[in-house]
Structure formats: C-alpha cells, structure tokens
C-alpha positions, -999 to +999 in steps of 0.1 A: +124+718-042+134+698-013+099+694+003+088+680-032+115+657-037+108+646-001+074+639-006+079+621-041+104+597-022+082+589+005+054+584-018+079+560-039+088+541-010+053+538+001+045+525-035+076+503-031+068+490+003+034+479-008+043+462-042+068+445-020+042+433+004+020+424-023+044+400-040+051+385-007+015+376-003+010+367-039+039+339-032+025+327-001-007+322-015+007+303-046+030+282-024+000+272-003-022+266-033+006+245-050+010+225-017-028+218-016-029+205-050+002+182-045-013+171-014-047+162-031-030+144-058-012+123-036-041+113-015-059+104-047-030+085-060-031+064-025-067+062-025-066+042-061-041+018-051-060-015-035-049-022-005-050-063+006-041-058+042-013-054+068+018-073+083+008-087+119+042-101+128+076-109+114+102-131+126+138-134+108+141-130+073+110-117+058+105-093+028+078-076+008+087-070-029+067-042-048+072-030-083+108-050-083+117-035-052+123-056-023+122-041+011+124-061+048+088-068+061+077-049+094+050-049+117+018-028+104+033-023+067+006-024+041+001-050+018-012-044-019-024-065-048+008-079-065+029-075-038+051-106-034+057-119+002+092-136+006+106-155+036+144-168+041+154-198+058+148-185+092+118-162+083+078-161+088+053-136+087+017-132+098-006-114+078-041-101+083-061-093+052-088-067+047-116-094+049-103-106+082-084-134+068-053-147+086-023-161+067+009-177+082+037-178+059+064-202+072+102-202+062+114-200+023+082-192+013+072-169-017+037-161-022+021-137-047-011-118-038-023-120-073-059-104-072-076-089-038-108-071-038-128-068-010-160-045-018-190-061+000-214-032-008-210-042-049-206-078-041-169-078-056-152-102-035-120-125-048-087-134-035-062-148-056-026-159-042+001-182-059+023-200-041+055-203-056+073-222-027+070-227+009+044-233+033+010-213+042-016-216+066-045-196+058-078-190+082-108-175+054-124-143+063-158-127+047-145-134+010-146-171+017-180-168+036-196-146+012-184-158-020-177-195-019-155-196-051-137-163-041-107-178-027-080-196-046-048-206-040-026-215-071+006-236-069+028-247-099+012-282-099-027-276-088-053-248-077-068-249-045-104-235-041-112-230-005-143-242+004-140-249+042-124-223+069-089-230+073-062-249+056-023-257+055-005-258+020+033-268+011+048-262-023+081-279-026+107-259-042+106-264-082+142-265-084+145-294-061 
C-alpha cells in the first residue's frame, strides 16, 4: 500500500506542479497581451491629436493652457490645436510650428492656436490664431507660401490675413 500511495503522491505533485506552471505562463501571456493592447491604444490616441509645433525657448513667466489645465511652458513642449499660449509681465516665448513658421510671443500675451492643419500631400493647409492681447511677431512658413489665404490672425478688433513673409502685431488689453 505504501508504494501505491507514494506513486499517487508523486503523480499528484507532478500534476499540481504542471498546473501551477501553466497558470503562471497563462498569466504572463495575458499580462503581456493586455500591456500591448494598452500601448497600442495610447499610441493611436496620441497619433490622432493634431500637433501644431513646439516651444523653442522660454523666458520668465510663460504657460500653455490645454483642456483648461495651465502648465508652465518648457523648451521642447509640444503645441496642439486649441492650446492657449500665455505670457506674464516678464515672460516671452519662441515657437516653431510644423510648417517652419516662427512666432515670438511678447510679455502679457494671450494667443490661441485655433486651427492648425499641415497636410501638404492632401493640400490641407491652414493656420488660424486668435490674439486676445499682447504682442506677436510672426515669420511665415510653408502654409503661407503654399496657400496664400491659409494663415489668419484674429484680434478683438480686426482680422489679419498674411500675404507677405513676416509681421508684428500688438493687441491692447480689452480691459484697458
């Protein structure tokens, strides 16, 4: 009887060990699969956001407001459509857009990137910015060169369509 119990115990132990190893392997494969799906979903969500450009330089108080969250602007920060660029009384910011346009944003400025589409292969080229207040110097990039009416700056009092290569605009604070 003892030999058969030992044989049974060893077989039972082997089965338990094999089941335990299979469960661990299944858990590992499941975890890896879930992680890969999650990474793919994040990549797709990020790819859908239209990127307008990036911050080249920052001085003093400068912020980016996105989805009602305001964060200090840093060099290399990505800029998206609908971002609001804000500078304080001692702040300034340099921005390079995807079409190689360059913007210098002076102190006490509030600028909204209302629309930015740069898809030259599909002939979709548009940049609309709203200057609520402050000073902006703009040097045109490819959008203005390829679509002469594709760049527009809107202010509380006027709209400026870009037909040349560069300009400076100052908008007084509507509260003053």
